[in-house]
N, C-alpha and C positions, 0 to 999 in steps of 0.2 A: 438705838435711833432706826426709825422706818422710813424707807424710801419706795418711790414708785416712778419708773421710767415709762413715759408713755410712746407706744409703736404707732407709727401712720404707715400707709402703705407707701415704700420708697425711703422709709427708715434706714440708714447702713450703719451708724454709730451708738446704737441703742444696746448691743450687746459688750460693745467695749465699755460702755457707761454702766453696765449692769458688772462687769468684771471690777471697774474701777471702785465702784460704791460699796461692793462686796468686799473688797480686799482692804479697804480702811474702816470696817465696822458698820457698815449699814447692813439691816435686814431687809432685801430688797425685793421689789414685785415689779414683773413685766404686765402692762395694761395696754390691752388692745382698744384704739381709738375709738371703736363703736360700743364700748361699754357703758354703760347707763349708770356710774358711780365710780368712785375712787375707794381703794383700801385706806384704812387708817395710816397717815403718812405724817411725817416730820417734813419731809421734802420731796416736792413734784418736779421732774426733769424731763424737759422737751428735748430730745437730743437731735443729733446733727443727722443731715442726711438731704434726701431729695424727696421729700413728700409730695405724693401725686406728680412726680417727675419734674417738679417745677411748672406744672403747667399753669397758665394764666399768668399767674406772679408768683414767686416764691413765698410758700406759706400760706398763700390765701384760701385755697381750697381746705389745707388742715384746720387753718381758722374756724371752718365750719363744721368740725366734726362734732359728732355728739359728744364726745369726752370734754370738748373745751368749756360745757356750760359749767361743769364741774370744777375745773381747774380754773375757772374766774372765781367761782363761789370761794373754793379753797384761798386763793390769792387776796381775794376781798376780805376774807376773814383775818388774814395776818399771816397765813401758812407760805413756807418759802418755794418759792417757783424759780428753777433754772432752767434757762433756755441757751443752749450752745448752737452755734452756727444754724442751720434751720430752725432749730428751737428759738432763737432771737429773732429769725424773720416770723415767725408763726406769732410771737408774742406782740410785736409790732403791727402785724395784721389785726389781731383782736384787740388792739386799743390798751392792752395792758402796758406797753411801753410807749413812748411817743417816737415819732420819726419813721424814717423808712430804710430798708436795705437796697440800695440801687445797683447796679450793674458795676463792676471794679472800673476804674481810672481808664486803663487802657484795653479794655472790652476783653481781657484773658482769664482764664482759669488759674488761681493761685493756690499752689500746694507747696509749703515749705515752713520751716521754722521761724518763729517772729520773736521780737521782745517785746513784752507790756510793763508798761508802769502801774502800778497800783495807785489809783488817785484818790480814793476814800477808803478809810478803814474803821469809819464809824458804822459799822452793820456786821450781821452774821456772818457774812461770808469772807471779809479779810480782817476782822478785828484779832489782834494777837498775832498775824502772819509775821514771819521775822525777816522774809526778803520782802525789798520793795518792788525789784525788776525780776519778773520769771521769764523763762523761754519756753512757749509754748508751740504748737502746730495750728497751721490754719490749712483750710481747702475749701476754697469756695468761688464761685464767678460772680456772685451778688452779695458782697460784703462794705460795700460802700456806703457809710452811714450818712444819712443826712436828714436834715430837718429845717424848719424857717427859723429866722431869726428870732421871732418871737419866742418859740419853743425852746430855741437854744440858750436863750436869755433866762428862763424859768428854770430848765437844766442845769444850768450854771449857780443860779441862785439858789437851789436847793441842792447843791453838791450830788447832783445826780450821775455825773460822769465817773464811772467805775475804774475803767483801765484804759489807758491810751497806749497807742502804738509809739515805739521808741528805740533807742539803739541799745547795746549792751550796757553801756553807761547809763543809762534813762534819759539822754536825750532825745526831745521829740524835734524833727525836721521832717523836711519832704521825703529824705533818703530811705527815712524809718518806716514810712506811711505806704504799706505795701498796694493798699487800694483806692487811694483818693478820699479816705474817710474825713468828714468833717472835723477839722482840729485834731487830727490823729485818735478818733474816738473809735475804742475797739469792743466798748461794751459799757452799757448804762443800767442805772437803778429806776425804778419807779420812785415817786415821793417817799414812800414810807421803808424803802430799801429792804423789802423782803421778796421782792422779784428782782433777779438780775438776767441780763442776757448780754452775751457777748460771743464774739466770733471765734475766739482761738479755742482750742478743743484739750482742756486739762487731763481729759481720760487717755488720751494718745502719747501722755508723757508720766507715765508712772513705773516705770523699769530704768536705770540707770544703764543697765546692760542691752536695753534694745533701743530705746529711743531718746532717753532722758528722764528725770525724776521731780522736774519742776510741778509738774500736775499732782505729785504725792503730796508736796507741800499744801496747795489748794485743798484737797481733800482732807487731809488730816487734820488742818487748822479748822476747817468747816465743822466736821464732826466734833472737835473738840469744844466748838463755840456752841453746839446744839446740845452737849450732855449738863 
């Protein structure tokens, strides 16, 4: 399986993502945002970080980068596109995913482990995954997911909510919602479920001796579903 990680000025999780993808069997390539094309890929990843220093609005300038045209074409053809943290913000700015990521509820930068509950497994990202609750890491200032009532109804009607913040037992409540996200939403799909954006970082949790290995479950499951 082949993957490509897009690098923007200010990306800082691109190397972590490269390590994670390579560890679990992807043949990965790093692609600078100003390239006029994509390598042949089974998966495109928009990594976390602070593209263009989050100037103007998180992901807004990156969404105008040259490479985005080719990412959109790839996504519209049914290709898998994964956006993590800033990558999720970029996907909403491009319109590939609905809604926006606002500043966290208490206006603070959050950096800690959280639990997320997998809300939908009828897709290539989570199909066959054995755990229903994963412990992953978040590090963001703008992770507060929001959309209009009409958008939320469509998202729910189409089962586009991918993962939700929860406690270790899978309970959704205000205490387990770190940033004020609407209905504890931590990640969503597009209608066809080939595009996934989520705030938690699976690439930071791939070694039980350093951080935790629930991210390993995510990547092993993903590549297994692509083979």
